[in-house]
C-alpha atoms as a printed R data frame, in Angstrom:
    type eleno elety resid chain resno      x       y       z
1   ATOM     1    CA   MET     A     1 61.682 152.745 240.493
2   ATOM     2    CA   ASP     A     2 65.199 154.092 239.929
3   ATOM     3    CA   ILE     A     3 65.014 157.153 242.182
4   ATOM     4    CA   GLU     A     4 68.179 158.886 240.979
5   ATOM     5    CA   GLU     A     5 67.136 158.420 237.340
6   ATOM     6    CA   PHE     A     6 63.619 159.689 238.065
7   ATOM     7    CA   PHE     A     7 64.893 162.938 239.568
8   ATOM     8    CA   GLU     A     8 67.625 163.383 236.934
9   ATOM     9    CA   SER     A     9 64.923 163.223 234.249
10  ATOM    10    CA   MET     A    10 62.902 166.014 235.926
11  ATOM    11    CA   PRO     A    11 63.345 168.990 233.533
12  ATOM    12    CA   PHE     A    12 63.564 171.774 236.141
13  ATOM    13    CA   ALA     A    13 65.945 169.858 238.419
14  ATOM    14    CA   ARG     A    14 68.065 169.022 235.372
15  ATOM    15    CA   LEU     A    15 68.089 172.693 234.308
16  ATOM    16    CA   LEU     A    16 69.444 173.745 237.720
17  ATOM    17    CA   GLY     A    17 71.821 170.787 237.966
18  ATOM    18    CA   VAL     A    18 70.264 169.116 241.021
19  ATOM    19    CA   GLU     A    19 71.769 165.676 241.560
20  ATOM    20    CA   VAL     A    20 70.246 163.110 243.932
21  ATOM    21    CA   THR     A    21 73.262 161.121 245.142
22  ATOM    22    CA   GLU     A    22 71.579 158.760 247.601
23  ATOM    23    CA   ALA     A    23 68.000 157.689 248.318
24  ATOM    24    CA   ALA     A    24 67.092 154.677 250.446
25  ATOM    25    CA   ASP     A    25 65.086 153.774 253.532
26  ATOM    26    CA   GLY     A    26 63.563 157.234 254.033
27  ATOM    27    CA   HIS     A    27 66.868 159.097 253.720
28  ATOM    28    CA   ALA     A    28 68.175 161.028 250.728
29  ATOM    29    CA   GLU     A    29 71.123 163.230 249.891
30  ATOM    30    CA   GLY     A    30 71.771 165.480 246.941
31  ATOM    31    CA   ARG     A    31 73.827 168.358 245.688
32  ATOM    32    CA   ILE     A    32 73.963 171.230 243.290
33  ATOM    33    CA   GLU     A    33 77.081 172.770 241.818
34  ATOM    34    CA   MET     A    34 76.865 176.537 242.133
35  ATOM    35    CA   ARG     A    35 77.464 178.648 239.076
36  ATOM    36    CA   GLU     A    36 77.087 182.311 238.260
37  ATOM    37    CA   GLU     A    37 73.633 182.047 236.681
38  ATOM    38    CA   LEU     A    38 72.202 180.539 239.902
39  ATOM    39    CA   SER     A    39 73.390 183.475 242.010
40  ATOM    40    CA   TRP     A    40 71.349 186.418 243.282
41  ATOM    41    CA   ASN     A    41 74.474 188.585 243.632
42  ATOM    42    CA   ALA     A    42 76.349 190.015 240.635
43  ATOM    43    CA   ASP     A    43 79.565 190.547 242.637
44  ATOM    44    CA   ARG     A    44 79.832 187.188 244.403
45  ATOM    45    CA   VAL     A    45 78.344 183.781 243.632
46  ATOM    46    CA   MET     A    46 75.674 183.152 246.284
47  ATOM    47    CA   ALA     A    47 72.737 180.823 245.757
48  ATOM    48    CA   HIS     A    48 69.407 182.450 245.018
49  ATOM    49    CA   GLY     A    49 66.815 181.346 247.577
50  ATOM    50    CA   GLY     A    50 64.884 179.548 244.839
51  ATOM    51    CA   VAL     A    51 67.909 177.363 244.108
52  ATOM    52    CA   THR     A    52 68.230 176.396 247.772
53  ATOM    53    CA   PHE     A    53 64.478 175.750 247.943
54  ATOM    54    CA   THR     A    54 64.516 173.566 244.824
55  ATOM    55    CA   LEU     A    55 67.403 171.493 246.165
56  ATOM    56    CA   ALA     A    56 65.582 170.989 249.487
57  ATOM    57    CA   ASP     A    57 62.279 170.130 247.785
58  ATOM    58    CA   THR     A    58 63.856 167.683 245.345
59  ATOM    59    CA   VAL     A    59 65.960 165.849 247.930
60  ATOM    60    CA   GLY     A    60 63.029 165.832 250.361
61  ATOM    61    CA   GLY     A    61 60.856 164.237 247.700
62  ATOM    62    CA   ALA     A    62 63.551 161.656 246.974
63  ATOM    63    CA   ALA     A    63 63.632 160.593 250.643
64  ATOM    64    CA   LEU     A    64 59.899 159.945 250.537
65  ATOM    65    CA   VAL     A    65 59.996 158.248 247.128
66  ATOM    66    CA   SER     A    66 62.526 155.805 248.614
67  ATOM    67    CA   GLU     A    67 59.750 154.675 250.983
68  ATOM    68    CA   VAL     A    68 56.690 154.664 248.702
69  ATOM    69    CA   ASN     A    69 58.291 153.904 245.320
70  ATOM    70    CA   GLN     A    70 56.128 156.374 243.388
71  ATOM    71    CA   PRO     A    71 56.205 160.106 242.577
72  ATOM    72    CA   VAL     A    72 55.162 162.359 245.486
73  ATOM    73    CA   PRO     A    73 53.850 165.831 244.569
74  ATOM    74    CA   THR     A    74 54.684 168.581 247.047
75  ATOM    75    CA   ILE     A    75 51.712 169.793 249.098
76  ATOM    76    CA   ASP     A    76 53.570 172.324 251.220
77  ATOM    77    CA   MET     A    77 57.110 173.295 252.123
78  ATOM    78    CA   ARG     A    78 58.449 175.701 254.697
79  ATOM    79    CA   ILE     A    79 62.068 176.809 254.563
80  ATOM    80    CA   ASP     A    80 64.163 178.907 256.924
81  ATOM    81    CA   TYR     A    81 67.269 180.468 255.401
82  ATOM    82    CA   LEU     A    82 70.086 180.537 257.954
83  ATOM    83    CA   ASN     A    83 73.205 181.616 256.008
84  ATOM    84    CA   ALA     A    84 74.230 182.639 252.506
85  ATOM    85    CA   GLY     A    85 74.676 179.660 250.197
86  ATOM    86    CA   THR     A    86 78.203 180.172 248.922
87  ATOM    87    CA   GLY     A    87 79.878 177.424 246.954
88  ATOM    88    CA   ASP     A    88 78.283 174.123 246.052
89  ATOM    89    CA   LEU     A    89 75.284 173.095 248.132
90  ATOM    90    CA   ARG     A    90 74.361 169.696 249.547
91  ATOM    91    CA   ALA     A    91 71.150 168.557 251.189
92  ATOM    92    CA   GLU     A    92 70.238 165.746 253.558
93  ATOM    93    CA   ALA     A    93 66.627 164.672 254.053
94  ATOM    94    CA   ASP     A    94 64.857 162.247 256.359
95  ATOM    95    CA   VAL     A    95 61.228 161.104 256.439
96  ATOM    96    CA   VAL     A    96 59.730 161.975 259.824
97  ATOM    97    CA   ARG     A    97 56.207 160.690 259.161
98  ATOM    98    CA   LEU     A    98 54.751 158.466 256.487
99  ATOM    99    CA   GLY     A    99 50.965 158.290 256.356
100 ATOM   100    CA   GLY     A   100 48.541 156.783 253.895
101 ATOM   101    CA   ASP     A   101 47.862 160.108 252.164
102 ATOM   102    CA   VAL     A   102 50.762 162.383 253.141
103 ATOM   103    CA   GLY     A   103 54.357 162.174 254.253
104 ATOM   104    CA   THR     A   104 56.530 164.699 256.079
105 ATOM   105    CA   VAL     A   105 60.251 165.172 255.493
106 ATOM   106    CA   ASP     A   106 62.893 167.301 257.241
107 ATOM   107    CA   VAL     A   107 65.724 168.667 255.095
108 ATOM   108    CA   ASP     A   108 68.983 170.435 255.934
109 ATOM   109    CA   VAL     A   109 71.030 172.291 253.314
110 ATOM   110    CA   TYR     A   110 74.749 172.982 253.762
111 ATOM   111    CA   ALA     A   111 77.364 174.947 251.812
112 ATOM   112    CA   THR     A   112 80.792 173.623 250.856
113 ATOM   113    CA   ASP     A   113 82.357 175.447 253.814
114 ATOM   114    CA   GLY     A   114 80.055 173.560 256.204
115 ATOM   115    CA   ASN     A   115 77.734 176.505 256.893
116 ATOM   116    CA   HIS     A   116 74.152 175.424 257.593
117 ATOM   117    CA   VAL     A   117 72.347 177.312 254.816
118 ATOM   118    CA   ALA     A   118 68.725 176.305 255.411
119 ATOM   119    CA   THR     A   119 66.373 173.971 257.194
120 ATOM   120    CA   ALA     A   120 63.095 172.912 255.615
121 ATOM   121    CA   ARG     A   121 60.060 170.751 256.259
122 ATOM   122    CA   GLY     A   122 58.155 169.380 253.295
123 ATOM   123    CA   VAL     A   123 54.758 167.725 253.113
124 ATOM   124    CA   TYR     A   124 54.128 165.493 250.098
125 ATOM   125    CA   LYS     A   125 51.138 163.535 248.763
126 ATOM   126    CA   THR     A   126 51.730 159.800 249.098
127 ATOM   127    CA   GLY     A   127 48.344 158.362 248.225
């Protein structure tokens, strides 16, 4: 399975501009270029929480797909927003547990300026 191609063909991720840049051995990275229509603030471009969440969920899924080589629907995801997402965002995800039926992934999202924007934990169906 071509992981980057799989996620680039996902309509919602494509609409937002989510790009999976790396996915192998339970680790994935991705990014999203911020633009005005993804902002929650009319005066300054700052990522809407849903944009940050989608980036985390997509990159988290990619980390797990790199281990199981099949689509992994999200069962649950918890996210803690730490700072405003200004500028482009990037995410890094690592599988922390891979079971027969579910897998767990930790994800960190950062802004261009290095600010830690969010931390998330996703649970995905693997079997």
